[in-house]
C-alpha positions in Angstrom: 109.7 91.1 96.7 112.8 90.4 98.8 115.0 92.2 96.3 112.8 95.3 96.3 112.5 95.3 100.1 116.2 95.0 100.6 116.9 97.9 98.1 114.5 100.2 99.9 115.7 99.1 103.3 119.4 99.9 102.4 118.3 103.2 101.0 116.5 104.2 104.2 119.5 103.2 106.3 121.9 105.3 104.1 119.5 108.2 104.5 119.5 107.7 108.3 123.3 107.7 108.4 123.6 110.7 106.2 121.2 112.7 108.3 122.9 111.6 111.5 126.1 113.0 110.1 124.5 116.3 109.2 123.0 116.5 112.7 126.3 115.8 114.4 128.5 118.1 112.2 126.1 120.7 111.0 126.8 123.0 114.0 125.3 123.7 117.4 122.0 125.2 116.4 120.5 125.6 119.8 123.7 127.1 121.3 124.1 129.6 118.5 120.4 130.4 118.5 120.6 131.4 122.2 123.8 133.4 121.6 122.4 135.2 118.6 119.2 136.0 120.6 121.2 137.6 123.4 123.5 139.5 121.1 120.8 140.8 118.9 118.4 142.0 121.6 120.2 145.3 122.4 120.5 146.1 118.7 116.8 145.4 118.0 115.8 147.6 121.0 118.1 150.4 119.7 116.4 150.1 116.3 113.0 150.4 117.8 114.0 153.5 119.7 115.6 155.1 116.6 112.5 154.4 114.5 110.2 155.8 117.2 112.0 159.2 117.2 110.2 162.2 115.6 113.1 162.7 113.3 114.7 159.3 112.8 118.4 159.3 112.1 118.6 157.4 108.8 122.4 156.9 109.0 122.2 155.5 112.5 119.3 153.2 111.6 121.3 151.9 108.6 124.3 151.3 110.9 122.3 149.3 113.5 120.5 147.4 110.7 123.8 146.4 109.2 125.0 145.3 112.6 121.9 143.2 113.1 122.3 141.6 109.6 126.0 140.8 110.5 124.9 139.1 113.7 122.3 136.9 112.0 124.7 136.4 109.0 127.0 134.4 111.3 124.1 132.1 112.2 123.1 131.4 108.6 125.4 128.4 107.8 124.3 126.5 110.9 120.6 127.4 110.4 120.8 126.2 106.7 122.4 122.9 107.7 119.7 122.5 110.4 117.0 123.0 107.9 118.6 120.4 105.6 118.7 118.1 108.7 115.0 118.7 109.4 113.8 118.2 105.8 116.0 115.2 105.2 114.8 113.8 108.5 111.1 114.1 107.4 112.0 112.5 104.0 113.9 109.6 105.7 111.1 109.0 108.2 108.6 108.7 105.3 110.9 106.2 103.5 111.3 104.1 106.7 107.6 104.1 107.2 107.1 103.1 103.6 109.5 100.2 103.9 107.9 98.8 107.0 104.3 99.4 105.9 105.2 97.6 102.6 106.3 94.6 104.6 103.2 94.7 106.7 101.0 94.9 103.6 102.9 92.0 102.0 102.5 89.6 104.9 98.9 90.4 105.5 98.1 90.1 101.8 100.0 86.8 101.2 98.5 85.3 104.4 95.0 86.0 103.1 95.9 84.6 99.7 97.3 81.5 101.3 94.1 80.9 103.3 91.9 81.4 100.2 93.9 79.0 98.1 94.0 76.3 100.8 90.2 76.6 101.3 89.5 76.6 97.5 91.6 73.5 96.8 91.0 71.8 100.2 94.7 71.6 100.9 96.2 70.6 104.2 95.9 73.5 106.7 99.5 73.3 107.6 100.1 75.9 104.8 97.9 78.3 106.7 99.6 77.6 110.0 103.1 78.2 108.4 101.9 81.4 106.7 100.4 82.7 110.0 103.6 81.8 111.8 105.8 83.7 109.3 103.5 86.7 109.5 103.4 86.6 113.3 107.2 86.4 113.5 107.8 89.3 111.0 105.1 91.9 111.9 106.5 92.8 115.4 109.8 93.9 113.8 108.0 96.1 111.3 106.1 97.7 114.2 109.3 98.2 116.1 110.8 100.1 113.1 107.7 102.3 112.8 107.5 103.1 116.5 111.2 103.8 116.8 111.2 106.2 113.8 108.2 108.1 115.2 109.9 108.4 118.6 113.1 109.6 117.0 111.2 112.3 115.1 109.4 113.4 118.2 112.7 113.8 120.1 114.1 115.7 117.1 111.2 118.1 117.1 111.5 118.6 120.9 115.2 119.4 120.6 114.8 122.0 117.8 114.6 125.6 119.2 113.2 126.9 116.0 110.0 124.9 116.4 109.8 123.3 119.9 107.3 124.8 122.3 109.6 123.6 125.2 111.8 126.1 126.9 114.4 123.5 127.6 114.7 122.2 124.1 118.5 121.9 124.3 118.2 119.1 127.0 116.6 116.8 124.3 119.6 117.1 121.9 121.7 114.3 123.5 118.7 111.9 123.9 117.9 112.6 120.2 121.5 111.7 119.1 121.5 108.5 121.2 118.0 107.6 119.9 119.3 108.1 116.3 122.0 105.5 116.8 119.6 103.1 118.6 117.0 103.5 115.8 119.5 102.8 113.1 120.6 99.6 114.9 117.0 98.6 115.5 116.1 99.2 111.9 119.0 97.2 110.6 118.1 94.3 112.8 114.4 94.5 112.0 115.1 94.7 108.2 117.3 91.6 108.5 114.6 89.6 110.2 111.9 90.9 107.8 114.0 90.0 104.8 114.5 86.5 106.1 110.8 86.1 106.6 110.0 87.4 103.2 112.3 84.8 101.6 110.7 82.1 103.8 107.3 83.3 102.8 108.2 83.4 99.1 109.3 79.8 99.3 106.0 78.9 100.9 104.1 80.7 98.2 106.1 78.8 95.5 105.3 75.5 97.2 101.6 76.2 97.3 101.7 77.4 93.7 103.4 74.1 92.6 100.7 72.2 94.5 98.0 74.1 92.8 99.5 73.4 89.4 99.7 69.7 90.3 96.0 69.5 91.3 94.8 71.4 88.3 96.8 69.1 86.0 95.2 66.0 87.7 91.8 67.5 87.2 92.4 68.4 83.6 92.2 72.1 84.2 94.5 74.7 82.5 97.8 75.0 84.2 100.5 77.7 84.1 102.4 75.6 81.6 99.4 75.5 79.3 99.0 79.3 79.6 102.7 79.7 78.7 102.4 77.4 75.7 99.3 79.3 74.5 101.2 82.6 74.8 104.0 81.2 72.8 101.6 80.0 70.1 100.1 83.4 69.9 103.5 85.0 69.5 104.4 82.6 66.7 101.1 83.3 64.9 101.6 87.0 65.3 105.2 86.8 63.9 
């Protein structure tokens, strides 16, 4: 579990860093958006007037249309990079949520397994105490990662003139950039703690499993070793 978690965690951090770079160097979307809006308004009004005439001047309409296309053409690279930033941001957010939710599911599931095994074999409840302590120490960090990612996405949406309902969207750009750095740092730290707790929990599970095998052997019940020997015999017979 620890290996898979670390692999997904590193992937999510690399995606975060890549998207941060696109956001920083992909162009000033909001600034160009405002500039293009101001520059294109007179041309659009002129086009409306030309098309409303009884005898529209086709050549003039084509000229103004070409001018409008040229204005928006200058905005295309920045707009495209911004769309990449938005789509990659959504993808990265889902990956981050997946990693943290995977950890939450793992700790809840293994804590339940530990309790059931202890109750079934009447083991010392210290195993349950240790399991609950590990889970309690890890889950807050997973929640921090989830909440930080959601807040970052919210700031990103608020700062995007193409989708934000706010008239002052550009004022959220700097907070969004700062939040991105803070989120990456928070995620890296939370992943580190969660990975440590997963390793600690795996050691506890192995300890409980060994104890189960010992008790089953004392009671004359089939053990893991017996199952492995039986499997080997079946393989030999099949060969």
